[in-house]
N, C-alpha and C positions, 0 to 999 in steps of 0.2 A: 869260631870263637868270636870274632868281630860282627857274622853276620847275624847269631844269636843275640847278644847286644845288641844291632839294629832293630830287631824284629820284638827285643825284646820293649823298647824305645818306645816304638813304632802302637803297641799294643798298651801301651802305658797312656799315651797320649789318646788312644779312642776312647777309655777308659774314662780317662781323669776330663775328658770334654767330647764326649760321644755325638753322634748328629740326632739332631730331635726331627728337624724334617728335613726332607730335598724337596725343592722345588725348581719345578722348569731346570730340573738335573742339575742345579746346584744344590752342594748341602749346608743346612743353618744347622751352627752346632749350638751345643745346650746355652755357652755362654752369652752366645749373641740375642739367643731368645730371652733369659734371665736380663741381659742391658734392658730389653728395652721394656720387657712385661715392667722389673720393679722401677724402671722412669715412669709410668705414664701409668704406675696407679700407686706411687709412694705416700705418704701424708698428707692429706689436704686435697688427697686428686674425688670431688663430690661422685664421678661416675665409676667406682672402683670397680673392676673385673677380677673373675677365678681366669685361675689362670685356664681351663677350658673355653672359656670364655673370651677370652684373652688372641686363639690360637686362631680366629677365621680372622678376627683384625690382621694381626701379621701377617695370617697368606697373604691377604687381600691389597695389601700392603707391598708384599717380596713384587707380589703378579704386577704390579699396578708400574714396580722401579720394572719387571723385567723389559713390559712392552715399551717402555719409555728408553731404555739401551738398545730394542730391537727396531724403532724407529728411529736411531743414531740422537739423541736429545743430547748425550754427555758427550756430541764432537760438536756441537754451538757455539759458537764464541762466546755467546752474553755468559753458558753455564760456563764456560772455563775459566773465564772472568771473575765470575761472584764464588767460584769452588777453589780460586789462587786465593782470592783478597781471604778467604775463611782460612785455609788450611796458612797463609802466613801470620795469619792473627794466632794460632796456637803455636808452627814451630818457628818459626822466628825468634821468639824470643828463648828456644832453648840453644840456640848457636852460641849465647857465648857463657858466661857464669859470671860469679862476683869479681871473681880475679881479674877478667877481663875491662869489667865496668872500673874498676881501680885501677886500672893498668892507664885506662883515659883519663879518669881524675886526678894522676901524680901525675899526667904530662900537660892539661891543662894547668896545675899550678906552676909548673916548672916556667911555665911559658909568661906564663902570670908573672909569675915572681920575677923571669930575668928582665921582663917587659917595663915593673915599677922600681924595681931597684935602679934598671940603669937609667933611668928616668928621675933620679935623684930620691929612690924612695917616696913616702907614706909622709906626709906633714897634716897637723891639726891645729887648727889657728883659732882667732875670735878678732872681730872685724869693730869696727864703725864708721856709720856708711852715712855720709850726708847726700842725697839723691838729686840728680841733676837731671833734666829730661833731656833727650838727643837735640833737640831746635831750639834750646833755651837760648835769650835772650841776652848778651852785656850784662844788660844788668842782675839777672837771676845768675847770670855764672859766673861772677865777683859776689853775689853775697854769700853762695853755695863754698867759693875760698874762701872768704875771710872766713867762714864760719865753720871749718873744717882746721886752719890754721890756727885759727885759738883753740879749739880743742886741744892742738897739740901741743900749744905751749903751752897747757895747763897740765898734761904729759910731761912735757920737757921737766917743768917744775913739783914734778912729784905724784901729779895725780893720781886716781885709782884710776885705771884702763874700764873696770868691770863696774863701777860705778858710771863712772862718763859716758860707756858704751849703752847702759839704760837710760840712763836720761837726755842723750841725745841721738843716738844712731837712731836711722829710720829703717833702716830690716828690721819690720818686728819681728820674725821668726827666732830672731838670735839676740836682737836688744834684751827682751827682756830676761836672758841667759848670760846676760854681761859680754854682748856677741858673740859669745860662742857657736862656733857652727854643728859642735854633737856631731860630725863625723871626720872618720880621716878623708884628709884629699890627696886622689894619685894624678899624675899628669892629663890633659884634656877633660877634665873636668867639670871647671870653670871658665871663666873669659880667659884669655893671654894677660893682658895688664895685669890681674889680680893674682895668677899662677903664679908669672915671673915676678913677683915680688914677695909672695909668701916663701916663692923656694929661692930669693936671694935671702931670706934669714938663716943665718948659721946658728945661734943656739936659743934655748928656751930663754922665756921671759923678753928674748929682743922684738923693739916692734918699729916698720916702717915709717918713714915720712907719708905725709900728703897723699896719695899714685890718683890718677884716673882712671876710668874705666865707664864705658860703656852706659853705667848705671849711677856714674856718679863719684862723691872722692871717697877716701876709704882710706882710713889707718889699719894696719894687718900688724898683729902680734901672733907669734908662733909661742903657741901651746906646747911642743911636742911632736917630734920628726925621727923618723927609725924606716929601716927598710919594711919591706912585706912580713907574714905576719908567719907563724911555722904554721904546719903544714896542719897538721893535725887542729887545730884550732880554725880552719875553714874545711877543713873537711866534708861534713855537714852539706855545710852550702855548697859546695862541687857537685856533691852527689844529686841536691835539691834544683840545683841548674841543668844536669846532666840530663837529668828528667821531664824537667819543663820546658825545653831547648829541641828536647826530639836526638836529642847528641847518641841516646842509645841506640838508635835505629842507624843513624852514622858507623858505631861500632858493629853492629849487626853486618852491616855489606861491605866494614872493613876484612872483619873473620870471614867473610862467603870469600870474598877477593882469595884471603891468603889461600881458603879452601881448592877456591877453583884454579892457584898459579900450577897448583901441585897433581892435579888431574890431568888424563891422561887433553888433547887438543879437542877442544868442541865440547868440555865440560863449559856448562852455563849455569848461574846460579840457581836457576832452576832447576837442574837436575842435582846439587846438590840440596837441595831442600825436599825434592824428594825422596833420595836416600835416607836423610833424617826422620820424615815420615816414616818409613818404611823400617829403620831402626830402634825408631822411639813404639811404633807400635804395637811390632813386636815384644815389645820388652813390658808393656802398659796396654792390656785389654781393653779398659775404660776408655784411654785415648783414641784408641784403634777402631770403637764403636763409634767414638762421637765424632771422628771424622767420615766414619764410614755415613753413620748421622744424616750428618749435612750432607753429602755428596747425594746420599737416593733422598733425602728431602728434598733438594732441588732438582730433580729427577719428577720427583712428585708432582711437586706443584706443576711443574711444566707442562707435562701429559696430564695430570686432571683438568688443566685450563683448559684444555685443548679437545679432551674428549665430555668434560660438562658442564664448569662455569662459565666460560665465556661462551661456549657454544649453549649453552641452554639458557646465557642471557641473551642473545645476539637474534637465535632461532625465534622470531614471531609464528611464522603458521608455524612451527610445531609447540609452541607458550596455545598459539590456540585452539591446534585438535588435539593437545591432552585436555584443554577445558571442556571443550567438547564434551569425550568421553568421559569427564570427569565433574559432571557440570553439579552434580547432585552438592556433591559434597563444600561447595560455597555459597548449597543456600542458607540464610536467614529462618532466625524464629520469628523473627519480629521486621517488620517491613524498616526500608532506610530510604532516604530523600536522595536522590540524584542531582546535584545541580549548584547553586550558589546563592551566598548570602551577601548582600550589598548595599553599600550605605551612600549617599548621594547628596553634592551641594547643590545642585537642582531639580526640582521636583519632574522637569520635564524629561530627566534623564533615566527616569525608571523605567520607562517604554521604549526609550531609546537605546538602554542594555538589551532590553528582551530581544528584539528586530535584529541588534547586531552579533545574538550569537542564537535564535529563535533556524531551526534544521540547521544547522553547523554539529559537526561527530564534535562532542562531549572532551577529547583531548586537545580540540584548536583553540574552546572556549577562553582559554589563559593567553594564548599569544592574540587575539583578537578583539580584548575590553585595554589589554593595555597598550596597541596603536592605534585604537581607537577614540580612547578615552581619558590616557595616560602617557600620550607620546612626546609630550613637553612640560615643561616647569609645573604648570599647574595641575593638579593632579585632580581628577574630576572624582573618581569611585575609589572606592575602597571595598574590595574584594575579597572574600571567603569561600574557595573554588573544593568540591569533595564530593563522597559520599556519607552521610550523616546517621546515624542512628540518633536513638532520643539522647539525648541529652548530653550532648557532642557539642551546640551550636543553640543560644539562648533564641533568636532568633529564627533560626526554623523550628523552634521545640513550640512557638507560639502561632509562626503564620501555617504551620507543616502542621505539625502534630498535635496543633491547637490547645495545647498547655497553658495553662495561667502560668507563663513568665514573666520577670521583668527584665529586660531588653534596656543592658546599659547604653545610655546617647555617645554616643561618635561625633566628636566637638570637630563641630565644621560640617557636621557631614549628616543635617539634621534628617534626611529623608530614607527609609529602611527598604526593604524589599527581600522577595526573595525570586526566582526563577529552575524551573525543574523541573521533575517529576517522581513520583512516590512508586521503588517496585518492593514487590508486596512478599515475593520470594525469594528473590537470590539478583542478581549479576546481570545485566541483557548481556555481556558480553566479556572476553578475558580483561580486557584492557582494564575494567572495574576494579580487579580486586590479580591485579596484576602482579604484585611483589609473591605475594603468594603463589599465585600460577607459576613463576618461577621457579620459587623454590620449590618447591614440590614438582616440576616438571626437572630442574637438575638431583634431587634424590630419581628419579625415576630414572635418567639418564644412568645414575651414577650404580641402581641394579644393575641396570641392563649391560653395561662396559661390565663389571666384576660378574655377572655371568656370564660371560662370551672369553672373559681372560680364564675365568677354571673351567671353561672347554677347552679351550688353545691350549693353555699349559698345565700337567702334571704336577699334581703335590702327594705326595705320603706322610705322612706327621706318624713316629717312632711312639706311640702309648705309653712302651715303660719306659722309656727316656724324660717324657712328656710328664710321667707321675715321680722323677727324683728331683722338679725343677725346685731349686731353696729349698730342697733338704739334703742334699751333698756335704 
């Protein structure tokens, strides 16, 4: 009976998510192919592919990843660190839940409440300030003291604290509010002399005698006094504090450490995270394929860089050979001018510029001109170098293409000239169209590489299953 149940479960799994293709001996499920196809052909994608068209792209992708694995690129430390970082972004947040964060919030609240309440709670005060700079003269100090004493006398004879603060306090932030500092104060938030005096007040409405701090003389009025706020009134603030200060990561680390303690000796946080990844992936195909996609994408980037991008960009002999073999594709329908358009301060430099680069490789002209004419604080020439078609540069249009064109004068550089040669059919060598050659050469390397992979590894596609993509 058990054997029948097991075989039935296996059969159901196979029919519910059948193998759509086998690449280099590795089966690919329909759900994996669908995930990739749907993600790369969603709304907004310009070059959408049909399912049949996408098969070749997917096979090539998988073959490249297989080549990267065979080259052991997944054992590189750089790969391991990059993948670990991504894995952590996806998995670490799942190690805790709202209850874990709430427990930390309660802990922070209890610690804060104890610290504040043990320190005398919170006070809300107003003050009148007479400023006194740190190194005041005896006369300045006497004047300030006399002023605060006179204000205090008015208070003692029934003066209104708020009105006196508005009129005489030299703290502009609070004076306009009748001296009210506007928020609750806790220990260690203000200078000690001010704090000690404020906490020395016992009843609402009581005020201090004039006291001196680093800022000058104060009279402090106690407006209210209480213990720390109830939890519900500060809960949202504490949760924002947890998120803004990275405390959530500490909660995760603590949770991981607590799990590690329950595991066999030698278990690490990494092992726990790996197991969590497998657990979540087994229940969430989208997460499974998302993590796998990033894993394979890192490998694809590294192997492609080695076999195509970096190789094609640095292989100058290969670029030259490719250009010679495909020279005709780079021909132009109209002549182009290869050279420089330049403007000089001194007319004598027109000839000097030509003599400095004549007979030298075109690729070296820019360095020669810079070191010869613009190597100090005086910029003697302004130069534009390149391969120009008609319409690219007004000076070249006028001199080389013989067009009736207006050339805008360059301030402080009144003498204009050009130097170079007219290329009638196409570039002289690959360096004249290097960016195009590199791109085309990389495309050629890509095609050769894919062709070699298709010969090296076997692959088959189940057409019947392919026909059911997004239709089951």
